[in-house]
N, C-alpha and C positions, 0 to 999 in steps of 0.2 A: 747578501752582504756586499757583493761587488757593486751591484746597482746603487746601493745606499752610499758607499764610499765615493763613487764617481758620479753621483747624481749631477745632472746638468740643469742649469737655469732655463727658464722659458725662452723661446725664440725672441719674444718681444724684449726681454731684458738683455739678452745677448746682443741683439741688434743695437740697443741703446749704448751698450759698452763699446761696440765696434765703432759706432758713430763718434763716440767720445774719443776713442783712440786715434781715429783718423783726423778729427777736427783739431786735436791738440798735438798733431805731428808726432805720433807715437814712435815712429822710426828713429827719432832723435832724443827720446827719453833717456834718462840716465839708466833706469831699470825698465826694460821693455817687456811687453807681454808676448808670450809665445801663443799666437792665435790658434795654433793647432792642438794646444793642450786644453784640458778642462778649465773652465772659468775659475773654479775654486783654487787653481794653482797659479793664477795670474798675480803678479806682484801688487800688493796693497789692496787686493780685493778679498773681502770676507763673505762667504756664502753660508747661510743658515736655512735649513728646510727648503732647499732649492731656490732660495731668493738672495739677491745681492743686498746685504745689509750695511756694508761699509766699503768705501773707497778712500784709501789714505795714500796719497801721492805727494806728500810733503817734500819740497825741494827735489823735484824729479825732472826738471827741465821741460815742463809742459809749455807749448807755444801755440798761440791761436785762440779762437773763441770757444766758449762752451756751446755745444749743440742744443737745439731746442728739445731733442729727444731725452735729455737728462731727466725730464719730468716723467718719463716712462718707468723710472726705477722706483716704483711706488713703495717698496719695502725698505728703502735706504734710510739708515739711522745716523750714519756718520759720513760726511763728505769733507775731507781735509785736502785742499789743493793749495795750501799756503806756500809762499816762497817759490813761485814759478814765474813764467812769463805769459800768463793768460792775457788776452786782449779782447776787444769787443765788449758788448754790453752783457749784463746778466740776463739770460733768457727769462721771459715772463713765466715760462713753464716751470721754473724751479720752485715757484710758489705752490705747485701741486704736490710737493713732497711732504705730505701731512704727517709722516712718521719720522721725519728728520729731526734729530736731537742736536747735532753739532754741525755747523756750517762754517768752515774756516777758509777764507779767500784772501787773507792779508798778504801784502807784499807781492802784488801782481801789477798788471797794467790795465785793469778793467775800467771801462768808461761807461758813460750813459747813466741812466737813472736806476733806482731800486724799484723792483716790481711793486705796483700799488697794492696788490693783493697778498703781500707777505703775511698779513694777519691770519691767513688760512693755514699757515704752518704751525698748527696747534701744539706740536710736540717739541718745538725748538727750545733748547736750553741755552745754547751758546751760538752767537752769530758775530764773527769778527771779520771785518773787511778793511782794516786800516791800511794806509799806504797804497792807495789806488788812485784812480782819476774819476771817481764816481761823482756825478753832477745831479742837479735837481734838488728836490726837497726830501725830507725824511717822511715816508708814508705814515699817515695817521693810523693805518691799520696795524702797525707794529705794536701799538698799545693793546691789541687784542690777544697777544701771545702771553697768556697768564703764566706759562712755565719758564719764561725767559729769565736767566740769571746773569748772563754776560752779553753786553752789546757794545761793540767797539767799532766805530766808523770814523776814527780819527784820521787826519792827514788825507783828506779827500777835497773835493770842490763842492761840497753840499752847501746850499744856501736856504734862505727863508727862515722861518721861526722853528724853534723846538716844539714839536706837537705837544699839546697839553695831555694828549692820550697816553704819553709815556708815564704819566703819574698813576696810571692803572696797572703798571707792571709790578704787582705786589711781591713777586719773587726776585726782583732785580737786585743784584749785589754789586755790579760794576758797570758803569756807563762812561764810555770814552767818546767824546765828540771834539776832541782837541784839533786845532788847526784846520778849520773849514772856513766858510763864509757865512756862518749863521748869524742872524741879527734878531732884533726884537728883545723882549724881556724873557727871563727864565719863568716858565709857567709855575704858578703857586702850587699847582697840583702835585708837583714833584716833591713837595714836603711830605707827601703820604708814603714815600718809598722807605718804609721802616726797616728794610733789610739792606739798604744801600750802604756799602762800605767804601766805595771808591767813585768819585764824581770828578771827571776831568773835562772842563769846558774851555780851557785856556786857548788863546790865539784865535779868537773869532771876532765878531763885531756886535756882541751882545750889549744891550743897553738897559736902562731903567735901574731899579733898586734890586738888591738881593731879596728874595721873598722872606718875609717873617717866618713863613711856614718851614724854613730850613731848620728852625729850632726843634722840629719834630724828628729830624734825621738822627735817631738815637744810635744807629750802628755805624755812622760815618767815621772813617779813619783817614781818608785821603780826600782833600778838596783843593783843586787847582782851577782858579778862575781868572788868572792874570792875563794881561794883554787883551783886554776887551775895552768897551766904552761905557762901563757902568756909571750911573749918576752918583751912586752912594753905596758904601759898604757897611753902613751903620747896623743893618739887620744881622750882620755876622755875629753880633753880640748875643743873639738868641741861640747860637749854636751851643750844644753840649760838647765842649771841647776837651773834656777830661781825658779821653782816650785817643785824641787826634795825633796822628803820626806825621802828616804832611798838610800844611795849610799855606797856600800861595795865593796872594791877591795883590793888587797894585795899591800900596799904601800911599794915601794922599794926606790931606790936611786934617782928616777926621780923627778925633781921639776916640779910639775904641776900647771898651773895657771888657777884656776877656777874663771872666772871673775864674774859670776852671782850667785855664791852659798854662802849661809850663813850657815856654818857648825854648828853654835850654834843652828840652828833650824832644822838641818838635823840629823836623827838618823843614826850614824855609827854603824850598828848592828853587833852583833857577827855572828858566822858561823851557828848558830842554825836556822833551817828553821821552820817556824811556819805555819802550814796549817790551813786555816780557815774552820770551819764547819758551814754551813748555820744554823742560829738560828731556822728556821722553820723546820729543819730536826731533831732537838734534842727533 
């Protein structure tokens, strides 16, 4: 029984944790790890069956880059490092975490591009990295993560087109790409996101027409596309707006006939984007 209670993780996983601790300036964390105690007693670390399955260090004053050895934590299911001072680029090795379900990196100072092979993170349900300095394009491979429900990359420096592969994310419920440098047109494939409830694309450089296929977004409740360079909004008339809670776009000279929408009950929000922080993380 004693061996079971105080079971230790493998040397490989412990080394990865120690690398992480030193790389992110563990001595200055708000809640530090006692490296002489069992790993299962370390703050924010959850161990199941002798494997590290969760690291939750939300708002814990982490400083510095993520080490490449983060990819050695093969059994990790939750990695929440939001609201810290992480710097450097996301290591490519993070894409090796095939069991990871939740990856939260928002409100840091992460720069560089997203790993091209993120599509191999087959278990990912939630990926949030808003309010960083991430550059480059959105990897096409993200469209391969069939389990993904929440993707928020808002307030970064992403550029290029929105990949049409995002239209394959059949489980997606929330997509936030607000305040980047994205251009080109919205892919028509995104009309196939039947479970999508929230789509926030405001404050980019998107062009062209709104896809007619948006009329297929039966679950949509929040749509914010203002402050772009669209040629026309006429296809918004195909939206089923009966249950719409927020609809924000740049009203021009076009006369749009919204048959099912009651604007007295719909918040025509301003351009400020409000990120929600989970109550249980505060």
